[in-house]
C-alpha positions, 0 to 999 in steps of 0.5 A: 537122889534126895539126902535130908541134911536137916530141919527147920527151925532147929534152935541151939541146944544140945539133945543129950539124950538124942546124941547118946543114942547115937554114941551108943549106936556108934560104939557097937558098930566099931566094938563089935560090928566091924571086928566080928564082921571080918572074921569067918564064922566058926563051922563047929559053931552050934549057931552055924547050923541053925543060922544054915538052916534057917538061910535054907527056909527064907532063901529060895534060890541054892547058889544065893543059899551058898553064898550066904553059907560061904560069906558068913561071919562070926558077926552073923551069928551074932546077930542071928543070936542078939537079933529079934526072930519072928519065929523064936522071940525073946524079950531081951532081943527086943532091946539088943536089936535096936543097937545092931546095924547090918553094916555102915549105910544101914547105921549112917542112914538111921543116925542121920535121921536121928539126928535131923529130928530127934533133937526138936521131939526130945526138946519137948519131951524132956530127956527122961520121957524121950528116951522112954518113948524111943525104947517103947516104939522101937518095941513096938515097932518090933512087935508089929514086925512080928505080927505081919511075919511071925514065922520069919527065921531070920533076925531083925535088927536096927534102929529105924523102928524106934527112930520111925517112932521118933519120926511119927512124934516129929509129923504130930508136932511140928508139922510146919517145920522144913526139911533141908533136902539135898538132890543129888544128880552128879556131876549134872546137879546139886542144890538144896531145897526147904520141903515141908516136913509132913511131905517128907515124913508122909512120902517116908511112911507111904512110897517108902514103907506101905507102898513096899509093905503091900506089894510084898505082902509083908515080905520086904526083901530085907527092909523090915516095912512092917516095923517101920510102919509100926513104930511110926504110928506107935509115935503119932499115937503116943503124941496124939495121946500126949496133945489128949491129956494136955487138953484135958489138963486145961478143961480142969484147970477151967472146971476150977475157975468157973466165969474166969474168962480163959485168956485172962485165966491164961494169963493169970497162970503165967504170971503165977509162974504155971506156964504149962497150965496156962499153955493147957488153958490155950489148947483147950481153947483153940479145941473150940475156936474156928480159924480167925482173927480171934484164933489167930491172937490165942495161937500167938499168945501160946508161942509167946508163952511157949518161946519166952517161959517154957523155951520151947522154940520149935513148938512156939514156931507152930502156933505163930506160923499157924497165926499168921494164916488166920488173917490176924489184925496188925497187933497179932500179926507183929507179934507172931512175926518178931517171934519167928523172927527170934527163932530164926536167929536161933538156928543151930544148923545151916547146911547148904544153901537152900534154892528157894528162900528163907524158911 
């Protein structure tokens, strides 16, 4: 069993929106899911007949149908009314379904992933845009599920579609981060490994979702794989569009200063207190350069700007590590190594001891 327990770099600071989303999901579970799950469904409730009909259309085994009906709770009826049902789509359900979970393990798994990956994405985007992106990618995920299973009468619930959107942002923006994976084969073996984030997230996308989705033909046996895929892809696309807009902004800045060397312009903008514009110029310049010592120098400068001026250590780490992979000159290598050392000193969570060295 592999369980993600943290990531690096993970700088200090409170990702307020991530914590509030987690708190909202936990509150719904404690105040709504738990009490209603302990109360049997009322057969006289008008929803009960509709719920039974949906189960009968979705489950082939008569014995399993009888078990579903026998075990039905008031929470099942609430989910049937407020979860997103593809056969009866409702705009309000696009939002309410994001905060409903089937059981504790469903909630725990989703909130663990959000806790690990959400803070770096929130830090890079800013709180308002992050919240908007979370909700919109969650809606996109649900709509993809709707398109892949339009005749499903049973509701889909959970935050995993929105969280998959967060993972999509993370996949594109933090490719050089490491994820702490705990491998457990109790009582024989238990250890922590540092694994590149793109391997972990790529495995999640392909093996946990795309392969089961293709095998099941869009019907994932209770798991909305289509929603996970849709949310992830939506996050990747949104991150890519964001980066393209930054590069375009850099091109426009260069166009307003014809003849000005890009590195000189970036330094001038930085001195003028315009670090966002300076970074855009550097990002535009990197798009035109081949890997090598000159590109390494630009990466190191972008990393220093992100770390010192924009206070985004995780984003700076991507540039510093890229610089060290491009045969930098000694000065550039020293700058990048100093930046990485500074970012390591900011690490917030140190859960578990990795088997293989430091990140």
